[in-house]
C-alpha positions as YAML, in Angstrom:
chain: A
units: angstrom
residues:
- id: 1
  name: MET
  ca: [4.65, -6.03, 108.50]
- id: 2
  name: SER
  ca: [0.88, -5.41, 108.26]
- id: 3
  name: ALA
  ca: [-1.14, -3.97, 111.14]
- id: 4
  name: ASN
  ca: [-3.02, -7.29, 111.48]
- id: 5
  name: LYS
  ca: [0.20, -9.23, 111.71]
- id: 6
  name: GLY
  ca: [1.55, -6.82, 114.34]
- id: 7
  name: PHE
  ca: [-1.65, -7.15, 116.33]
- id: 8
  name: GLY
  ca: [-1.24, -10.93, 116.16]
- id: 9
  name: ILE
  ca: [2.17, -10.63, 117.80]
- id: 10
  name: VAL
  ca: [0.67, -8.74, 120.72]
- id: 11
  name: LEU
  ca: [-2.10, -11.36, 121.10]
- id: 12
  name: LEU
  ca: [0.51, -14.14, 121.11]
- id: 13
  name: VAL
  ca: [2.51, -12.45, 123.84]
- id: 14
  name: LEU
  ca: [-0.61, -11.77, 125.90]
- id: 15
  name: SER
  ca: [-1.60, -15.45, 125.65]
- id: 16
  name: LEU
  ca: [1.83, -16.45, 126.94]
- id: 17
  name: ILE
  ca: [1.45, -14.02, 129.83]
- id: 18
  name: CYS
  ca: [-1.88, -15.68, 130.65]
- id: 19
  name: HIS
  ca: [-0.01, -18.99, 130.68]
- id: 20
  name: PHE
  ca: [2.24, -17.60, 133.41]
- id: 21
  name: THR
  ca: [-0.83, -16.64, 135.43]
- id: 22
  name: VAL
  ca: [-1.89, -20.31, 135.36]
- id: 23
  name: ALA
  ca: [1.64, -21.36, 136.31]
- id: 24
  name: GLN
  ca: [1.50, -18.88, 139.17]
- id: 25
  name: LYS
  ca: [-1.30, -20.95, 140.74]
- id: 26
  name: THR
  ca: [1.01, -23.96, 140.73]
- id: 27
  name: LYS
  ca: [3.66, -21.82, 142.38]
- id: 28
  name: SER
  ca: [1.14, -20.80, 145.04]
- id: 29
  name: GLN
  ca: [0.36, -24.45, 145.68]
- id: 30
  name: LEU
  ca: [4.07, -25.21, 146.04]
- id: 31
  name: GLN
  ca: [4.52, -22.34, 148.48]
- id: 32
  name: LYS
  ca: [1.54, -23.61, 150.50]
- id: 33
  name: GLU
  ca: [3.08, -27.09, 150.52]
- id: 34
  name: LYS
  ca: [6.39, -25.58, 151.65]
- id: 35
  name: GLN
  ca: [4.66, -23.77, 154.52]
- id: 36
  name: GLU
  ca: [2.93, -26.99, 155.58]
- id: 37
  name: ASN
  ca: [6.30, -28.78, 155.59]
- id: 38
  name: LEU
  ca: [7.80, -26.01, 157.73]
- id: 39
  name: GLU
  ca: [4.94, -26.48, 160.21]
- id: 40
  name: LYS
  ca: [5.57, -30.24, 160.26]
- id: 41
  name: ILE
  ca: [9.26, -29.59, 160.89]
- id: 42
  name: SER
  ca: [8.37, -27.29, 163.80]
- id: 43
  name: GLN
  ca: [6.05, -29.92, 165.27]
- id: 44
  name: ALA
  ca: [8.59, -32.75, 164.82]
- id: 45
  name: GLU
  ca: [11.33, -30.58, 166.32]
- id: 46
  name: LYS
  ca: [9.24, -29.92, 169.43]
- id: 47
  name: ILE
  ca: [8.44, -33.63, 169.86]
- id: 48
  name: LEU
  ca: [12.12, -34.50, 169.31]
- id: 49
  name: THR
  ca: [13.21, -31.96, 171.94]
- id: 50
  name: GLU
  ca: [10.75, -33.44, 174.45]
- id: 51
  name: THR
  ca: [12.08, -36.98, 173.87]
- id: 52
  name: LYS
  ca: [15.62, -35.74, 174.53]
- id: 53
  name: GLY
  ca: [14.55, -34.04, 177.73]
- id: 54
  name: LYS
  ca: [14.29, -37.07, 180.03]
- id: 55
  name: LYS
  ca: [16.44, -39.72, 178.45]
- id: 56
  name: GLN
  ca: [18.88, -40.02, 175.56]
- id: 57
  name: ASN
  ca: [18.95, -42.83, 173.00]
- id: 58
  name: THR
  ca: [15.36, -44.11, 173.05]
- id: 59
  name: LEU
  ca: [13.10, -45.55, 170.35]
- id: 60
  name: GLY
  ca: [10.81, -42.55, 170.81]
- id: 61
  name: GLN
  ca: [13.72, -40.26, 170.06]
- id: 62
  name: LEU
  ca: [14.57, -42.30, 166.95]
- id: 63
  name: ASN
  ca: [10.95, -42.15, 165.75]
- id: 64
  name: ALA
  ca: [10.86, -38.39, 166.25]
- id: 65
  name: LEU
  ca: [14.20, -37.98, 164.47]
- id: 66
  name: ASN
  ca: [12.99, -40.12, 161.56]
- id: 67
  name: GLN
  ca: [9.89, -37.93, 161.27]
- id: 68
  name: ARG
  ca: [12.06, -34.80, 161.44]
- id: 69
  name: ILE
  ca: [14.18, -36.14, 158.56]
- id: 70
  name: LYS
  ca: [11.07, -37.04, 156.56]
- id: 71
  name: ALA
  ca: [9.70, -33.52, 156.99]
- id: 72
  name: GLN
  ca: [13.09, -32.04, 156.05]
- id: 73
  name: GLU
  ca: [13.22, -34.12, 152.86]
- id: 74
  name: ALA
  ca: [9.68, -33.03, 151.98]
- id: 75
  name: LEU
  ca: [10.67, -29.39, 152.47]
- id: 76
  name: ILE
  ca: [13.70, -29.80, 150.19]
- id: 77
  name: GLY
  ca: [11.43, -31.46, 147.62]
- id: 78
  name: SER
  ca: [9.08, -28.45, 147.73]
- id: 79
  name: ILE
  ca: [11.97, -26.02, 147.29]
- id: 80
  name: ARG
  ca: [13.36, -28.01, 144.35]
- id: 81
  name: SER
  ca: [9.95, -28.16, 142.68]
- id: 82
  name: GLU
  ca: [9.64, -24.39, 143.00]
- id: 83
  name: MET
  ca: [13.14, -24.01, 141.53]
- id: 84
  name: TYR
  ca: [12.21, -26.21, 138.55]
- id: 85
  name: LEU
  ca: [9.08, -24.14, 138.03]
- id: 86
  name: LEU
  ca: [11.10, -20.92, 138.08]
- id: 87
  name: SER
  ca: [13.62, -22.40, 135.62]
- id: 88
  name: ASP
  ca: [10.75, -23.22, 133.23]
- id: 89
  name: GLU
  ca: [9.35, -19.70, 133.61]
- id: 90
  name: ILE
  ca: [12.79, -18.15, 132.99]
- id: 91
  name: ASP
  ca: [13.24, -20.28, 129.84]
- id: 92
  name: GLU
  ca: [9.81, -19.31, 128.54]
- id: 93
  name: ASN
  ca: [10.43, -15.64, 129.31]
- id: 94
  name: ASN
  ca: [13.75, -15.81, 127.47]
- id: 95
  name: ALA
  ca: [11.94, -17.31, 124.46]
- id: 96
  name: ILE
  ca: [9.36, -14.49, 124.58]
- id: 97
  name: ILE
  ca: [12.08, -11.83, 124.85]
- id: 98
  name: GLU
  ca: [13.95, -13.32, 121.91]
- id: 99
  name: SER
  ca: [10.76, -13.40, 119.82]
- id: 100
  name: LEU
  ca: [9.79, -9.86, 120.83]
- id: 101
  name: ALA
  ca: [13.27, -8.51, 120.04]
- id: 102
  name: SER
  ca: [13.11, -10.13, 116.60]
- id: 103
  name: ASP
  ca: [9.63, -8.75, 115.93]
- id: 104
  name: LEU
  ca: [10.62, -5.30, 117.15]
- id: 105
  name: LYS
  ca: [13.57, -5.28, 114.75]
- id: 106
  name: LYS
  ca: [11.26, -6.27, 111.86]
- id: 107
  name: LEU
  ca: [8.70, -3.59, 112.79]
- id: 108
  name: LYS
  ca: [11.38, -0.91, 112.85]
- id: 109
  name: THR
  ca: [12.81, -2.09, 109.51]
- id: 110
  name: GLU
  ca: [9.34, -2.06, 107.93]
- id: 111
  name: TYR
  ca: [8.59, 1.34, 109.42]
- id: 112
  name: ALA
  ca: [11.81, 2.73, 107.93]
- id: 113
  name: ALA
  ca: [10.99, 1.14, 104.57]
- id: 114
  name: MET
  ca: [7.52, 2.72, 104.64]
- id: 115
  name: VAL
  ca: [8.94, 6.17, 105.32]
- id: 116
  name: TYR
  ca: [11.51, 5.76, 102.54]
- id: 117
  name: ALA
  ca: [8.85, 4.55, 100.07]
- id: 118
  name: ALA
  ca: [6.68, 7.56, 100.86]
- id: 119
  name: TYR
  ca: [9.66, 9.86, 100.41]
- id: 120
  name: LYS
  ca: [10.46, 8.38, 97.00]
- id: 121
  name: ALA
  ca: [6.83, 8.60, 95.92]
- id: 122
  name: SER
  ca: [6.72, 12.30, 96.76]
- id: 123
  name: LYS
  ca: [10.22, 12.86, 95.26]
- id: 124
  name: GLY
  ca: [11.37, 14.56, 98.43]
- id: 125
  name: GLN
  ca: [8.55, 17.08, 98.50]
- id: 126
  name: ASN
  ca: [6.63, 17.87, 101.66]
- id: 127
  name: LYS
  ca: [3.04, 16.57, 101.97]
- id: 128
  name: LEU
  ca: [1.25, 19.75, 100.85]
- id: 129
  name: THR
  ca: [3.59, 20.37, 97.93]
- id: 130
  name: PHE
  ca: [3.23, 16.75, 96.86]
- id: 131
  name: ILE
  ca: [-0.61, 16.93, 97.00]
- id: 132
  name: PHE
  ca: [-1.01, 20.34, 95.29]
- id: 133
  name: SER
  ca: [1.53, 19.64, 92.57]
- id: 134
  name: ALA
  ca: [-0.94, 17.20, 91.03]
- id: 135
  name: LYS
  ca: [-1.55, 17.77, 87.31]
- id: 136
  name: SER
  ca: [-5.24, 16.93, 87.48]
- id: 137
  name: PHE
  ca: [-8.08, 16.88, 89.96]
- id: 138
  name: ASN
  ca: [-8.20, 13.07, 89.87]
- id: 139
  name: GLN
  ca: [-4.47, 12.91, 90.58]
- id: 140
  name: PHE
  ca: [-5.03, 15.38, 93.44]
- id: 141
  name: LEU
  ca: [-7.69, 13.10, 94.98]
- id: 142
  name: MET
  ca: [-5.52, 10.02, 94.55]
- id: 143
  name: ARG
  ca: [-2.54, 11.71, 96.20]
- id: 144
  name: LEU
  ca: [-4.72, 12.97, 99.07]
- id: 145
  name: LYS
  ca: [-6.16, 9.47, 99.65]
- id: 146
  name: TYR
  ca: [-2.69, 7.94, 99.42]
- id: 147
  name: MET
  ca: [-1.30, 10.32, 102.06]
- id: 148
  name: GLN
  ca: [-4.27, 9.60, 104.37]
- id: 149
  name: GLN
  ca: [-3.76, 5.83, 104.06]
- id: 150
  name: TYR
  ca: [-0.01, 6.25, 104.50]
- id: 151
  name: GLY
  ca: [-0.58, 8.33, 107.65]
- id: 152
  name: GLU
  ca: [-2.92, 5.75, 109.17]
- id: 153
  name: ALA
  ca: [-0.57, 2.86, 108.37]
- id: 154
  name: ARG
  ca: [2.37, 4.76, 109.77]
- id: 155
  name: LYS
  ca: [0.42, 5.56, 112.95]
- id: 156
  name: LYS
  ca: [-0.58, 1.90, 113.43]
- id: 157
  name: GLN
  ca: [2.97, 0.74, 112.79]
- id: 158
  name: ALA
  ca: [4.27, 3.21, 115.40]
- id: 159
  name: GLU
  ca: [1.65, 1.97, 117.89]
- id: 160
  name: GLN
  ca: [2.72, -1.64, 117.33]
- id: 161
  name: ILE
  ca: [6.35, -0.69, 117.92]
- id: 162
  name: THR
  ca: [5.39, 1.07, 121.15]
- id: 163
  name: LYS
  ca: [3.31, -1.91, 122.35]
- id: 164
  name: VAL
  ca: [6.04, -4.43, 121.60]
- id: 165
  name: GLN
  ca: [8.65, -2.24, 123.31]
- id: 166
  name: ALA
  ca: [6.45, -2.01, 126.44]
- id: 167
  name: ILE
  ca: [5.83, -5.76, 126.56]
- id: 168
  name: LEU
  ca: [9.52, -6.44, 125.98]
- id: 169
  name: SER
  ca: [10.43, -4.13, 128.86]
- id: 170
  name: ASP
  ca: [7.91, -5.89, 131.14]
- id: 171
  name: ARG
  ca: [9.29, -9.33, 130.25]
- id: 172
  name: VAL
  ca: [12.85, -8.18, 131.02]
- id: 173
  name: THR
  ca: [11.68, -6.95, 134.45]
- id: 174
  name: VAL
  ca: [9.85, -10.26, 135.07]
- id: 175
  name: ILE
  ca: [12.86, -12.38, 134.17]
- id: 176
  name: GLN
  ca: [15.11, -10.32, 136.45]
- id: 177
  name: SER
  ca: [12.66, -10.98, 139.30]
- id: 178
  name: LYS
  ca: [12.53, -14.72, 138.50]
- id: 179
  name: VAL
  ca: [16.32, -14.99, 138.47]
- id: 180
  name: SER
  ca: [16.47, -13.22, 141.83]
- id: 181
  name: GLU
  ca: [13.85, -15.62, 143.28]
- id: 182
  name: LYS
  ca: [15.74, -18.63, 141.97]
- id: 183
  name: ASN
  ca: [19.00, -17.43, 143.53]
- id: 184
  name: ILE
  ca: [17.26, -17.09, 146.91]
- id: 185
  name: LEU
  ca: [15.84, -20.62, 146.56]
- id: 186
  name: LEU
  ca: [19.26, -22.01, 145.59]
- id: 187
  name: ALA
  ca: [20.75, -20.59, 148.80]
- id: 188
  name: GLU
  ca: [17.80, -21.91, 150.81]
- id: 189
  name: ASN
  ca: [18.11, -25.35, 149.25]
- id: 190
  name: LEU
  ca: [21.83, -25.47, 150.08]
- id: 191
  name: GLN
  ca: [21.15, -24.58, 153.72]
- id: 192
  name: GLU
  ca: [18.35, -27.14, 154.10]
- id: 193
  name: ASN
  ca: [20.54, -29.86, 152.59]
- id: 194
  name: LYS
  ca: [23.23, -29.09, 155.16]
- id: 195
  name: SER
  ca: [20.61, -29.43, 157.91]
- id: 196
  name: LEU
  ca: [19.51, -32.76, 156.42]
- id: 197
  name: GLU
  ca: [23.09, -34.06, 156.46]
- id: 198
  name: GLU
  ca: [23.40, -33.17, 160.16]
- id: 199
  name: LEU
  ca: [20.10, -34.88, 160.95]
- id: 200
  name: LYS
  ca: [21.18, -38.06, 159.17]
- id: 201
  name: LYS
  ca: [24.46, -38.08, 161.10]
- id: 202
  name: SER
  ca: [22.46, -37.85, 164.34]
- id: 203
  name: GLN
  ca: [20.19, -40.64, 163.10]
- id: 204
  name: SER
  ca: [23.13, -42.94, 162.34]
- id: 205
  name: SER
  ca: [24.71, -42.23, 165.75]
- id: 206
  name: LEU
  ca: [21.40, -42.86, 167.55]
- id: 207
  name: VAL
  ca: [20.80, -46.19, 165.77]
- id: 208
  name: THR
  ca: [24.34, -47.30, 166.69]
- id: 209
  name: ASN
  ca: [23.76, -46.43, 170.35]
- id: 210
  name: LEU
  ca: [20.41, -48.20, 170.39]
- id: 211
  name: GLN
  ca: [21.90, -51.33, 168.85]
- id: 212
  name: LYS
  ca: [24.27, -51.49, 171.82]
- id: 213
  name: GLN
  ca: [21.18, -51.72, 174.06]
- id: 214
  name: GLU
  ca: [19.82, -54.83, 172.35]
- id: 215
  name: ASN
  ca: [19.04, -56.74, 175.55]
- id: 216
  name: LYS
  ca: [17.16, -53.80, 177.07]
- id: 217
  name: LEU
  ca: [15.20, -53.25, 173.85]
- id: 218
  name: LYS
  ca: [14.20, -56.91, 173.80]
- id: 219
  name: ARG
  ca: [13.01, -56.73, 177.41]
- id: 220
  name: ASP
  ca: [11.04, -53.56, 176.67]
- id: 221
  name: LEU
  ca: [9.53, -55.20, 173.60]
- id: 222
  name: GLU
  ca: [8.43, -58.23, 175.61]
- id: 223
  name: GLU
  ca: [6.84, -56.00, 178.28]
- id: 224
  name: SER
  ca: [5.09, -54.04, 175.55]
- id: 225
  name: LYS
  ca: [3.74, -57.23, 173.93]
- id: 226
  name: ASN
  ca: [2.31, -58.40, 177.27]
- id: 227
  name: ALA
  ca: [0.68, -55.02, 177.89]
- id: 228
  name: VAL
  ca: [-0.78, -54.93, 174.37]
- id: 229
  name: ALA
  ca: [-2.12, -58.49, 174.82]
- id: 230
  name: LYS
  ca: [-4.01, -57.31, 177.93]
- id: 231
  name: LEU
  ca: [-5.34, -54.33, 176.01]
- id: 232
  name: ASP
  ca: [-6.41, -56.60, 173.14]
- id: 233
  name: LYS
  ca: [-8.27, -58.89, 175.55]
- id: 234
  name: LEU
  ca: [-10.05, -55.88, 177.06]
- id: 235
  name: ILE
  ca: [-11.11, -54.65, 173.63]
- id: 236
  name: ASN
  ca: [-12.33, -58.08, 172.50]
- id: 237
  name: ASP
  ca: [-14.29, -58.62, 175.75]
- id: 238
  name: ILE
  ca: [-16.03, -55.27, 175.35]
- id: 239
  name: ILE
  ca: [-16.85, -55.89, 171.68]
- id: 240
  name: ARG
  ca: [-18.20, -59.39, 172.36]
- id: 241
  name: ALA
  ca: [-20.42, -57.98, 175.09]
- id: 242
  name: GLU
  ca: [-21.67, -55.25, 172.74]
- id: 243
  name: ILE
  ca: [-22.37, -57.77, 169.97]
- id: 244
  name: GLU
  ca: [-24.41, -59.88, 172.38]
- id: 245
  name: LYS
  ca: [-26.26, -56.81, 173.62]
- id: 246
  name: ALA
  ca: [-27.05, -55.81, 170.02]
- id: 247
  name: ARG
  ca: [-28.39, -59.32, 169.34]
- id: 248
  name: LEU
  ca: [-30.89, -58.94, 172.15]
- id: 249
  name: ALA
  ca: [-31.70, -55.27, 171.48]
- id: 250
  name: GLU
  ca: [-35.04, -53.94, 170.32]
- id: 251
  name: LYS
  ca: [-35.60, -53.28, 166.64]
- id: 252
  name: SER
  ca: [-35.48, -49.47, 167.05]
- id: 253
  name: THR
  ca: [-32.08, -49.69, 168.80]
- id: 254
  name: THR
  ca: [-30.73, -52.01, 166.10]
- id: 255
  name: GLU
  ca: [-31.90, -49.63, 163.37]
- id: 256
  name: ALA
  ca: [-30.27, -46.66, 165.14]
- id: 257
  name: ASN
  ca: [-26.98, -48.57, 165.46]
- id: 258
  name: THR
  ca: [-27.09, -49.55, 161.79]
- id: 259
  name: LYS
  ca: [-27.64, -45.94, 160.79]
- id: 260
  name: LEU
  ca: [-24.77, -44.74, 163.01]
- id: 261
  name: ALA
  ca: [-22.45, -47.40, 161.55]
- id: 262
  name: GLY
  ca: [-23.41, -46.25, 158.04]
- id: 263
  name: LEU
  ca: [-22.58, -42.65, 158.88]
- id: 264
  name: PHE
  ca: [-19.23, -43.75, 160.31]
- id: 265
  name: ALA
  ca: [-18.45, -45.76, 157.16]
- id: 266
  name: ASP
  ca: [-19.36, -42.75, 154.98]
- id: 267
  name: ASN
  ca: [-16.57, -40.82, 156.68]
- id: 268
  name: LYS
  ca: [-13.79, -43.18, 155.67]
- id: 269
  name: ALA
  ca: [-10.63, -41.17, 154.85]
- id: 270
  name: LYS
  ca: [-12.31, -38.08, 156.36]
- id: 271
  name: LEU
  ca: [-12.10, -38.73, 160.12]
- id: 272
  name: PRO
  ca: [-10.15, -36.12, 162.12]
- id: 273
  name: TRP
  ca: [-6.98, -37.21, 163.92]
- id: 274
  name: PRO
  ca: [-7.40, -37.99, 167.65]
- id: 275
  name: VAL
  ca: [-4.17, -36.08, 168.38]
- id: 276
  name: SER
  ca: [-1.72, -34.02, 166.35]
- id: 277
  name: GLY
  ca: [1.63, -35.62, 165.57]
- id: 278
  name: PHE
  ca: [2.90, -38.43, 163.37]
- id: 279
  name: VAL
  ca: [2.51, -42.19, 163.03]
- id: 280
  name: SER
  ca: [5.39, -43.78, 164.95]
- id: 281
  name: GLN
  ca: [4.13, -47.34, 164.44]
- id: 282
  name: LYS
  ca: [1.99, -48.41, 161.50]
- id: 283
  name: PHE
  ca: [-0.83, -50.95, 161.33]
- id: 284
  name: GLY
  ca: [0.00, -54.62, 160.71]
- id: 285
  name: LYS
  ca: [3.36, -56.32, 160.57]
- id: 286
  name: GLN
  ca: [6.43, -54.05, 160.56]
- id: 287
  name: ASN
  ca: [10.15, -54.55, 160.99]
- id: 288
  name: HIS
  ca: [11.46, -53.39, 164.36]
- id: 289
  name: PRO
  ca: [13.27, -50.05, 163.80]
- id: 290
  name: VAL
  ca: [16.48, -51.33, 165.47]
- id: 291
  name: LEU
  ca: [16.35, -55.05, 166.28]
- id: 292
  name: LYS
  ca: [17.17, -57.18, 163.26]
- id: 293
  name: ARG
  ca: [14.84, -60.02, 162.19]
- id: 294
  name: ILE
  ca: [12.22, -58.89, 164.74]
- id: 295
  name: ILE
  ca: [8.68, -58.34, 163.39]
- id: 296
  name: VAL
  ca: [6.20, -56.21, 165.33]
- id: 297
  name: ASN
  ca: [2.49, -56.74, 164.67]
- id: 298
  name: SER
  ca: [0.07, -53.96, 165.54]
- id: 299
  name: THR
  ca: [-3.73, -53.95, 165.49]
- id: 300
  name: GLY
  ca: [-3.72, -50.16, 165.36]
- id: 301
  name: ILE
  ca: [-1.33, -47.27, 164.97]
- id: 302
  name: ASN
  ca: [0.78, -45.34, 167.46]
- id: 303
  name: ILE
  ca: [0.69, -41.56, 167.12]
- id: 304
  name: GLN
  ca: [3.61, -39.75, 168.73]
- id: 305
  name: THR
  ca: [2.65, -36.29, 169.87]
- id: 306
  name: LYS
  ca: [3.50, -33.47, 172.29]
- id: 307
  name: GLN
  ca: [3.27, -33.66, 176.07]
- id: 308
  name: ASN
  ca: [-0.19, -33.03, 177.59]
- id: 309
  name: GLU
  ca: [-1.83, -33.17, 174.15]
- id: 310
  name: LYS
  ca: [-5.60, -33.54, 174.35]
- id: 311
  name: VAL
  ca: [-7.09, -36.73, 172.90]
- id: 312
  name: LYS
  ca: [-10.27, -36.14, 170.89]
- id: 313
  name: THR
  ca: [-13.00, -38.41, 169.55]
- id: 314
  name: VAL
  ca: [-12.86, -38.97, 165.80]
- id: 315
  name: PHE
  ca: [-16.62, -39.53, 165.52]
- id: 316
  name: GLY
  ca: [-19.73, -39.29, 167.68]
- id: 317
  name: GLY
  ca: [-20.77, -42.36, 169.67]
- id: 318
  name: THR
  ca: [-21.10, -43.90, 173.12]
- id: 319
  name: VAL
  ca: [-18.29, -44.55, 175.61]
- id: 320
  name: ARG
  ca: [-18.36, -48.32, 176.26]
- id: 321
  name: THR
  ca: [-15.53, -48.54, 178.76]
- id: 322
  name: VAL
  ca: [-12.91, -46.53, 180.62]
- id: 323
  name: ALA
  ca: [-10.16, -48.81, 181.93]
- id: 324
  name: PHE
  ca: [-6.54, -48.76, 183.04]
- id: 325
  name: VAL
  ca: [-4.05, -51.15, 181.43]
- id: 326
  name: PRO
  ca: [-0.58, -51.44, 183.07]
- id: 327
  name: LEU
  ca: [2.26, -50.01, 180.93]
- id: 328
  name: VAL
  ca: [-0.33, -48.66, 178.48]
- id: 329
  name: GLY
  ca: [-2.30, -46.21, 180.59]
- id: 330
  name: ASN
  ca: [-5.96, -45.28, 180.59]
- id: 331
  name: THR
  ca: [-8.03, -46.58, 177.70]
- id: 332
  name: VAL
  ca: [-11.36, -45.38, 176.30]
- id: 333
  name: ILE
  ca: [-13.46, -47.44, 173.87]
- id: 334
  name: VAL
  ca: [-16.21, -45.66, 171.92]
- id: 335
  name: SER
  ca: [-18.85, -47.48, 169.87]
- id: 336
  name: HIS
  ca: [-20.33, -46.16, 166.61]
- id: 337
  name: GLY
  ca: [-22.89, -48.86, 165.77]
- id: 338
  name: ASP
  ca: [-20.83, -51.96, 164.98]
- id: 339
  name: TYR
  ca: [-17.66, -49.84, 164.60]
- id: 340
  name: PHE
  ca: [-15.40, -49.17, 167.59]
- id: 341
  name: THR
  ca: [-12.59, -46.66, 168.14]
- id: 342
  name: VAL
  ca: [-9.97, -47.29, 170.83]
- id: 343
  name: TYR
  ca: [-7.86, -44.59, 172.49]
- id: 344
  name: ALA
  ca: [-5.12, -46.09, 174.68]
- id: 345
  name: GLY
  ca: [-2.26, -44.34, 176.44]
- id: 346
  name: MET
  ca: [-3.90, -41.51, 178.42]
- id: 347
  name: LYS
  ca: [-2.93, -40.16, 181.84]
- id: 348
  name: ASP
  ca: [-6.26, -38.37, 182.44]
- id: 349
  name: VAL
  ca: [-9.76, -39.26, 181.26]
- id: 350
  name: PHE
  ca: [-12.58, -36.69, 181.05]
- id: 351
  name: VAL
  ca: [-15.48, -39.04, 180.17]
- id: 352
  name: LYS
  ca: [-17.23, -42.01, 181.77]
- id: 353
  name: THR
  ca: [-18.80, -45.26, 180.65]
- id: 354
  name: GLY
  ca: [-22.20, -44.84, 178.99]
- id: 355
  name: GLN
  ca: [-21.59, -41.18, 178.10]
- id: 356
  name: GLU
  ca: [-22.58, -39.93, 174.64]
- id: 357
  name: VAL
  ca: [-19.71, -38.07, 172.95]
- id: 358
  name: THR
  ca: [-19.49, -35.92, 169.83]
- id: 359
  name: THR
  ca: [-16.83, -35.61, 167.12]
- id: 360
  name: GLY
  ca: [-13.83, -33.67, 168.40]
- id: 361
  name: GLN
  ca: [-14.79, -33.92, 172.08]
- id: 362
  name: ASP
  ca: [-11.88, -34.17, 174.57]
- id: 363
  name: LEU
  ca: [-11.58, -37.66, 176.02]
- id: 364
  name: GLY
  ca: [-8.47, -37.01, 178.10]
- id: 365
  name: SER
  ca: [-4.80, -36.07, 177.82]
- id: 366
  name: VAL
  ca: [-1.99, -38.23, 176.49]
- id: 367
  name: LEU
  ca: [0.42, -40.04, 178.81]
- id: 368
  name: THR
  ca: [4.17, -39.31, 178.70]
- id: 369
  name: ASN
  ca: [6.17, -42.45, 179.57]
- id: 370
  name: LYS
  ca: [9.40, -42.80, 181.56]
- id: 371
  name: ASP
  ca: [11.45, -42.16, 178.40]
- id: 372
  name: GLY
  ca: [9.73, -38.83, 177.76]
- id: 373
  name: VAL
  ca: [7.68, -40.17, 174.85]
- id: 374
  name: SER
  ca: [4.06, -39.02, 174.47]
- id: 375
  name: GLU
  ca: [2.25, -41.59, 172.35]
- id: 376
  name: LEU
  ca: [-1.36, -42.58, 171.74]
- id: 377
  name: LYS
  ca: [-2.32, -46.06, 170.57]
- id: 378
  name: PHE
  ca: [-5.34, -45.68, 168.31]
- id: 379
  name: GLU
  ca: [-7.45, -48.47, 166.84]
- id: 380
  name: ILE
  ca: [-10.54, -48.82, 164.65]
- id: 381
  name: ARG
  ca: [-12.47, -52.07, 164.58]
- id: 382
  name: LYS
  ca: [-15.54, -53.32, 162.79]
- id: 383
  name: SER
  ca: [-16.98, -55.79, 165.25]
- id: 384
  name: ALA
  ca: [-13.80, -57.65, 166.30]
- id: 385
  name: GLU
  ca: [-11.87, -57.07, 163.06]
- id: 386
  name: PRO
  ca: [-9.01, -54.53, 163.30]
- id: 387
  name: LEU
  ca: [-8.90, -51.97, 160.47]
- id: 388
  name: ASP
  ca: [-6.00, -49.80, 159.36]
- id: 389
  name: PRO
  ca: [-6.73, -46.39, 160.96]
- id: 390
  name: GLN
  ca: [-4.63, -44.54, 158.39]
- id: 391
  name: ARG
  ca: [-7.14, -45.55, 155.72]
- id: 392
  name: TRP
  ca: [-9.88, -43.91, 157.79]
- id: 393
  name: LEU
  ca: [-8.20, -40.75, 159.01]
- id: 394
  name: ALA
  ca: [-8.02, -37.63, 156.85]
- id: 395
  name: LYS
  ca: [-4.73, -37.03, 155.07]
- id: 396
  name: ASN
  ca: [-2.37, -35.38, 157.51]
...
């Protein structure tokens, strides 16, 4: 094998190693995703524990358990993705090792052939004897040049063998590390799947128990509908009053409101969450989680969270009302031009009507109901039209 060809082998291997560096970034992303899922599991577990504290077999407990299962499945997905990535890396490393071993064998064979050819050319004589046994000065120069070229080629060939041996040794070490990592992930995946099975058993048992409470669930649902209807009337009354006020407002006020509304609209899909937690009821029409053939329609979302969690504004604006709605709790409505955000389900309120608030400012603390569920009802409206808050909030 020529020196150029040997150098090409090294370049090829180095390019493959660079490929692994790129893959490593993907692995880092997967590990970050795994850590985020572990944090979600921790949060869901805490919320689930709180819902079990006061009362067993509640919808809040089921919602928390469903979220816990969702987070567990996401974690298992992250682990599996990392395992697939490691499998690909192991396969590629095996291919590199196989190629390197083949090339090393060829280099050694060629090196041996070179030594033998030089030996035959000199007829077994040592270098000096071979050079000085020349019959003419020209032959002397030719033999001297030949031995110099042979020495350089032999040196380069030896260097290539050394380089390939070093790279081969590194790849073997890498693959041993990858196999060890994969074995750890396999054990972790097995354990997390066992946890998931236990969670799903608990879920099935809880749904069965809740189905036995059909009459109570229907009564609770009817009470909730009545409370939400009162909240909806409050929101619509406030918005109508604000629309009328805007119609009669001075031009400078109208321009300021238009600008504020534009800024709010520019932050679609970027707004911070009013509380930490998970969406326990989505926007629009949804099937009841337990009662069959029952459709629940929501003009906002419910976010289940931890006890005493602080409720924060998602964008700067003006507090238009602070009111109490039976079975819902304290409600704060904030205007942002012709956009409105509604925060319902608070036990304490830290702001008052007419107050200017900034993004992330504490409005109050979330209410925990008789079942031990801490849940905020959050709405976004443009004038009177309800919008899906999940399309406006940043990805959680």
